[in-house]
Every structure is written in structure tokens, then in C-alpha cells.
C-alpha positions in Angstrom: -1.9 17.7 3.2 -5.3 17.7 4.9 -5.5 16.3 8.5 -8.1 13.7 9.1 -7.5 13.2 12.8 -5.1 13.9 15.6 -4.8 11.8 18.8 -2.1 11.1 21.4 0.4 13.2 19.4 -0.2 11.3 16.2 -1.4 13.2 13.1 -3.2 11.4 10.4 -3.2 13.0 6.9 -4.2 12.2 3.4 -3.1 13.6 0.0 -5.4 14.5 -2.7 -5.2 12.3 -5.9 -2.5 10.1 -4.3 -1.1 6.8 -5.7 -2.6 3.4 -5.1 -3.1 1.4 -2.9 -5.5 3.5 -0.8 -3.5 4.7 2.2 -3.0 7.5 4.7 0.0 9.1 6.3 0.8 9.1 10.0 3.3 11.4 11.8 4.5 11.0 15.4 7.4 13.0 16.8 10.2 12.5 14.2 8.6 9.3 12.7 6.6 9.1 9.5 4.8 6.2 7.9 2.2 5.3 5.2 -0.5 2.8 6.3 -2.6 0.9 3.7 -6.3 1.2 4.6 -7.4 -2.3 3.7 -4.5 -4.2 5.3 -2.9 -1.9 7.8 0.5 -2.6 6.1 3.1 0.0 7.1 5.8 1.6 5.0 8.2 3.8 6.9 9.2 4.1 10.6 6.8 4.3 13.6 7.2 3.1 17.2 5.2 0.0 18.0 3.1 1.8 20.6 2.1 4.5 18.1 1.4 1.8 15.5 -0.9 0.0 17.9 -2.9 3.2 18.5 -3.1 3.9 14.7 -4.3 0.3 14.0 -6.9 0.6 16.7 -8.1 3.9 15.2 -8.2 2.4 11.8 -10.2 -0.6 13.0 -12.8 1.8 14.5 -12.9 4.1 11.4 -11.9 2.1 8.3 -15.1 2.9 6.4 -14.7 6.7 7.1 -11.1 6.6 6.1 -11.9 4.8 2.8 -14.7 7.2 2.1 -12.1 10.0 2.6 -9.8 8.2 0.2 -12.6 8.2 -2.4 -13.2 11.9 -1.8 -9.6 12.7 -2.1 -9.4 10.9 -5.4 -12.3 13.0 -6.6 -10.6 16.2 -5.2 -13.6 16.8 -2.8 -13.2 18.2 0.7 -12.2 15.6 3.2 -14.3 14.9 6.4 -12.6 14.9 9.8 -12.6 11.5 11.6 -13.0 11.2 15.3 -9.8 10.7 17.2 -9.0 7.5 19.2 -10.4 7.7 22.7 
């Protein structure tokens, strides 16, 4: 699964040709979650502090993440997204 970004020990990935709704995957320590791009809705388990960082990153890069979703659906190479600073 290609990595879009890594920050503060959180790894953000996206599958090619994945199911709807548009989403990405986040891993932090032993936690894994799926986050919807449009709403930020979380499926899975993730500590609140890590989720707050993920949501901040998503707020800053939502357009880039959605562009990568569209690229993944077309099986095109994904573009790295800047980490949260």
C-alpha cells in the first residue's frame, strides 16, 4: 500500500482501486483506522491525540488527498503529501 505521508509516528497510506467512500488508512503504533476524506469519519481504533493530528493534516491537505484518491482509482502513481508540521 503506497505511503502518502508520515508524521509524528503516523503513517498515511492509500490502496489502489479501493472501495467507496473515498478514504485513506492511518497506522500509529498498534492502531489502525480508515478515515473518510470528505467527512473525517473514522472506522477502526486510534488514540484521540493521533486522530487530532490526522484531522489537522487532512484539513491542510484535503485537496491533495482527494487528488491522490482519484489517481489511485485510475491506477496512476500517487503523489507524496507534505507531513504535518
